[in-house]
Structures are given as structure tokens and as C-alpha cells.
C-alpha positions in Angstrom: 42.2 18.0 -24.9 40.9 16.9 -28.2 42.8 17.3 -31.5 41.5 19.2 -34.5 41.2 18.5 -37.5 41.6 20.4 -40.7 38.8 21.5 -42.8 38.9 20.5 -46.3 37.7 22.5 -49.1 36.4 19.9 -51.4 35.0 22.3 -54.1 38.5 24.0 -54.9 40.5 23.0 -57.1 43.9 23.7 -59.1 42.4 25.6 -62.0 39.4 27.6 -59.6 43.1 28.6 -57.5 44.7 29.6 -60.9 41.8 31.6 -62.6 41.7 33.6 -59.5 45.1 34.3 -59.6 45.5 35.0 -62.9 42.6 37.3 -63.3 43.5 39.3 -60.4 47.7 39.7 -60.2 48.3 38.2 -64.0 46.8 41.3 -65.5 48.1 44.0 -63.1 51.3 42.2 -63.6 51.4 42.4 -67.6 50.2 46.1 -67.2 53.0 46.7 -65.0 56.1 45.0 -67.1 54.0 47.0 -70.3 54.3 50.5 -68.4 58.0 49.6 -67.5 59.4 48.3 -70.3 57.8 51.4 -72.4 59.1 53.9 -69.6 62.7 52.1 -68.9 64.4 49.8 -71.6 63.4 46.1 -71.2 66.5 45.3 -69.7 65.7 47.0 -66.8 62.4 46.4 -66.8 62.9 42.4 -66.4 65.7 42.9 -63.9 63.5 45.0 -61.6 60.9 42.5 -62.2 63.2 39.3 -60.9 64.6 41.3 -57.9 60.9 42.1 -56.9 59.9 38.2 -57.5 63.6 37.5 -55.8 62.3 39.3 -52.6 58.4 37.6 -52.3 60.0 34.5 -52.8 62.1 35.0 -49.7 59.2 36.6 -47.5 56.8 33.3 -48.8 59.5 31.3 -47.5 59.9 33.1 -44.5 56.3 32.7 -44.0 56.4 28.9 -44.8 59.3 28.2 -42.3 57.4 30.1 -39.3 54.3 28.3 -40.3 55.5 25.3 -40.1 55.5 22.4 -37.5 58.3 20.6 -38.5 
């Protein structure tokens, strides 16, 4: 059986991926943080954002551990 080579995308770099992330997620995250701070106290808003990011971090670690070959 022939081993497959990974496909390399040489047209994308760190800056293009970071700009896509900040344009799509960063703006909505700032709007969400503003609404949370307006409706609740800033302590509750910061706490809920930290807990949400922690949950996303655990999900990401789980996906990485399932996809890793070692």
C-alpha cells in the first residue's frame, strides 16, 4: 500500500489565518462581551467568558487527542 503525502498549502500563512479568525469570531466576541457587561456586571461577564473558553479548550484538547497518532 502506498503512503500518502500530506497536501501542503503554501498560500496561507499565519497572518491570513489570524485575519480570518479576528474578522469572523473576534468582532462577534467583542459584541457579546459588550452585551454581557451591559446586562450583567463586568465580573459575571468576564467569568462566563472564561468558563466558556475553558470548555472550548477542553473540547479542542479532546479532538486533538483523538486525532493524534501518538
